C-alpha positions in Angstrom: 123.4 92.6 78.9 122.4 91.8 82.4 123.9 95.0 83.9 125.6 98.1 82.8 128.7 97.8 80.6 130.6 100.7 82.3 132.4 100.0 85.5 132.8 102.3 88.5 136.0 104.0 87.4 134.7 104.6 83.9 131.5 106.3 85.4 133.6 108.4 87.8 135.9 109.5 85.0 132.8 110.4 82.8 131.3 112.5 85.7 134.6 114.4 86.2 134.8 115.1 82.4 131.1 116.2 82.4 131.7 118.6 85.4 134.6 120.1 83.4 132.4 120.7 80.4 130.8 123.8 81.9 127.2 122.7 81.3 124.6 122.0 83.9 124.3 118.3 84.7 120.8 117.0 85.6 120.4 114.1 88.0 116.8 113.0 88.8 116.2 110.8 91.8 115.4 107.1 91.3 113.5 105.1 93.9 114.1 101.8 92.1 116.5 100.3 89.4 113.6 100.5 86.9 113.4 104.2 87.4 117.1 104.5 86.9 116.8 102.8 83.6 114.1 105.2 82.5 116.3 108.2 83.6 119.0 106.9 81.3 116.6 106.2 78.4 115.4 109.8 78.5 118.9 111.2 78.2 119.7 112.6 81.6 123.2 113.0 82.8 123.1 110.9 85.9 121.1 109.2 88.7 120.6 110.5 92.2 119.9 108.2 95.2 118.0 110.2 97.8 118.2 109.3 101.4 114.8 110.8 102.0 113.3 108.7 99.1 115.0 105.5 100.3 113.7 106.0 103.8 110.2 106.7 102.5 110.3 103.7 100.3 111.1 101.7 103.4 108.2 103.3 105.3 110.4 105.5 107.4 110.8 109.3 108.0 114.0 111.0 106.8 115.7 111.2 110.2 118.8 109.0 109.8 117.2 105.6 110.4 118.7 103.9 107.4 122.2 102.4 108.0 125.0 102.2 105.5 124.0 98.6 104.7 120.6 99.6 103.4 121.8 102.7 101.6 124.7 101.0 100.0 122.6 98.1 98.9 120.0 100.3 97.2 122.8 102.4 95.6 124.4 99.3 94.2 121.2 98.1 92.7 120.7 101.5 90.9 124.3 101.7 89.8 124.3 98.2 88.3 121.5 98.8 85.8 122.6 102.2 84.3 125.5 103.4 82.3 125.1 106.8 84.0 127.1 107.9 87.0 125.2 107.7 90.3 125.5 109.9 93.3 124.1 108.8 96.7 123.0 110.7 99.8 124.9 109.5 102.8 123.3 111.6 105.4 125.8 112.4 108.1 128.3 109.7 107.1 126.9 106.9 109.4 129.1 107.9 112.3 132.3 109.7 113.0 135.3 110.2 110.6 136.4 106.6 110.5 132.8 105.6 109.5 132.8 108.3 106.8 136.1 106.9 105.4 134.7 103.4 105.4 131.6 104.6 103.6 133.6 106.1 100.7 135.6 102.9 100.3 132.5 100.8 100.1 130.8 103.1 97.6 133.8 103.1 95.4 133.7 99.3 95.4 130.0 99.3 94.6 130.4 101.5 91.5 129.1 104.8 92.7 130.5 108.0 91.2 130.1 110.2 94.3 128.3 110.8 97.5 127.4 113.7 99.8 127.8 114.1 103.5 126.0 116.8 105.5 126.8 118.8 108.6 123.6 118.2 110.6 123.5 116.9 114.1 122.4 113.3 114.1 119.5 112.4 114.1 119.2 114.6 111.1 116.1 116.1 109.5 114.9 116.8 106.0 117.0 119.8 104.8 113.8 121.9 104.1 112.3 121.5 107.6 112.7 123.8 110.5 114.5 123.2 113.8 117.6 121.6 112.3 120.9 121.7 114.1 124.4 121.7 112.6 127.7 120.4 114.1 130.7 122.7 114.6 132.6 123.5 111.4 135.7 121.7 112.6 133.8 118.5 113.4 132.5 118.4 109.8 135.9 119.2 108.6 137.5 116.2 110.3 134.8 114.0 108.8 135.4 115.3 105.3 139.2 115.1 105.6 138.9 111.4 106.6 136.5 110.7 103.7 138.8 112.5 101.3 141.9 110.6 102.4 140.0 107.3 102.1 139.4 107.8 98.4 141.4 105.4 96.2 140.0 106.8 93.0 140.6 110.6 92.7 137.7 110.9 90.4 135.2 109.9 93.1 133.3 113.1 93.9 133.1 113.9 97.6 130.3 116.4 98.1 129.9 118.4 101.3 126.4 119.5 102.1 125.9 122.3 104.5 122.5 123.0 106.2 123.8 126.2 107.8 121.6 128.5 105.7 118.5 127.2 107.4 120.0 127.2 110.8 122.3 130.2 110.9 122.5 132.5 107.8 123.9 132.7 104.3 127.3 134.1 105.4 127.7 131.2 107.7 126.9 128.8 105.0 129.5 130.4 102.7 132.1 130.3 105.4 131.4 126.6 106.0 131.5 125.9 102.3 135.0 127.4 102.1 136.2 125.4 105.1 134.8 122.2 103.6 136.7 122.8 100.4 139.8 123.2 102.5 139.1 119.9 104.2 138.9 118.0 100.9 135.4 118.4 99.5 135.3 118.2 95.7 131.8 119.9 95.4 129.6 121.9 97.7 125.9 121.3 98.2 124.4 124.4 99.9 121.0 123.2 101.1 117.9 125.4 101.3 119.1 128.6 99.6 116.2 131.0 99.2 116.5 132.5 95.7 118.7 133.4 92.8 120.6 136.1 94.7 121.7 133.5 97.3 122.7 131.0 94.6 124.7 133.7 93.0 126.4 134.7 96.2 127.5 131.1 96.9 128.9 130.8 93.3 130.9 134.0 93.8 132.4 132.8 97.0 133.3 129.2 96.1 135.6 128.0 93.3 134.7 124.3 93.2 131.6 122.7 91.5 128.3 123.5 93.1 125.2 121.3 93.4 121.6 122.7 93.5 118.7 120.8 95.1 115.4 121.5 93.3 113.0 119.7 95.6 109.3 120.5 95.6 107.4 122.0 98.6 110.7 123.2 100.2 112.3 126.5 101.0 114.2 127.0 97.8 112.6 128.6 94.8 112.3 126.1 91.9 114.7 127.5 89.3 114.9 126.5 85.7 117.9 124.7 84.2 118.6 127.9 82.3 118.6 130.0 85.5 120.9 127.5 87.3 123.2 127.3 84.4 123.5 131.1 84.2 124.2 131.2 87.9 127.2 129.0 87.5 125.9 125.8 89.1 127.3 122.6 87.8 124.8 119.9 88.8 121.2 119.9 89.8 119.4 117.1 91.6 115.6 116.4 91.5 115.5 114.0 94.4 111.8 113.2 95.0 109.5 113.9 92.0 109.6 110.3 90.6 108.4 109.0 94.0 105.8 111.7 94.4 104.5 111.3 90.9 104.3 107.5 91.3 102.7 107.6 94.8 100.0 110.1 93.6 99.2 107.8 90.7 99.2 104.7 93.0 96.9 106.5 95.4 94.4 107.6 92.7 94.5 104.2 91.0 93.9 102.3 94.2 91.0 104.6 95.2 89.4 103.9 91.8 89.8 100.1 92.3 88.5 100.3 95.9 85.4 102.1 94.6 84.8 99.1 92.3 85.7 101.1 89.2 86.8 98.8 86.3 90.5 98.9 85.5 89.6 99.6 81.9 89.3 103.2 82.9 92.9 103.3 84.3 94.6 101.7 81.3 95.5 105.0 79.6 97.3 106.1 82.8 99.3 102.9 82.9 102.6 102.0 81.3 101.8 99.4 78.7 103.3 96.0 79.0 105.2 96.4 75.8 106.8 99.7 77.1 107.9 97.9 80.2 109.3 95.0 78.3 111.2 97.4 76.0 112.7 99.2 78.9 113.7 95.8 80.5 115.3 94.8 77.1 113.4 91.5 76.8 114.5 91.1 73.2 118.2 91.2 74.3 117.5 88.4 76.7 115.8 86.6 73.9 118.9 86.8 71.7 120.9 85.5 74.5 118.7 82.5 75.3 115.7 81.5 73.2 114.3 79.4 76.1 113.8 82.5 78.2 112.0 84.7 75.8 109.9 82.6 73.5 106.6 84.6 73.2 105.3 87.8 71.6 104.0 90.8 73.4 
């Protein structure tokens, strides 16, 4: 009742089975455990933990300022409340190969289903900004090999993200993707592909599952789930819309209150108390202990 019933190995096994199904899996980003619960309620396939969103929620830019301790803590909070598998963004792996290996071990223990590491030079930048830099292919390969060897559960999905398309070109991104598979990556995340033709080219070149990033205001065209499925992609993340939607609503609501507008005019834009309590399963807690929930909404 207090947390999810499924444990980490069960979630990882479920994700592997879903990846084998041939359908496109949809993982919206969650910036809080409550959002993860709503993602599950609405029937999505999994929860994504975005490094950019976590940094923003802490009031920081997405330039690698969040350490493993903060990322793993938030990832654990999200994984605890949902039956869905969760994938977390681990930036550049929080250090060299040994640090990447430790990261995988810790995430397994915390119940995560997978993570991705990227080949940017640290401090990294948002994948859809200019002036990024990538490390040599062999450097990223060593990190992936260490992370892969650290896995105790073979179902943990190690995802290699390459930012080479935005730094070099598509052929370079494809070459890196192939090298990363050879180094032990279970899935490839080609960041900032430009359009359907580039997604198709990556699919044709790589024979492991592929992850698409549908982030707003970026360099990639926002493709539909039908398009991504037909292009052969296996999983799509929507990393930031929940934060962007929430912050826009917060901004507009606070502006209304600042201007002395009555909250009555905002009620239709708010989640009702009874909806929140239903999501939090107050009634289940009532059944567990009548002294906790002894009132009506």
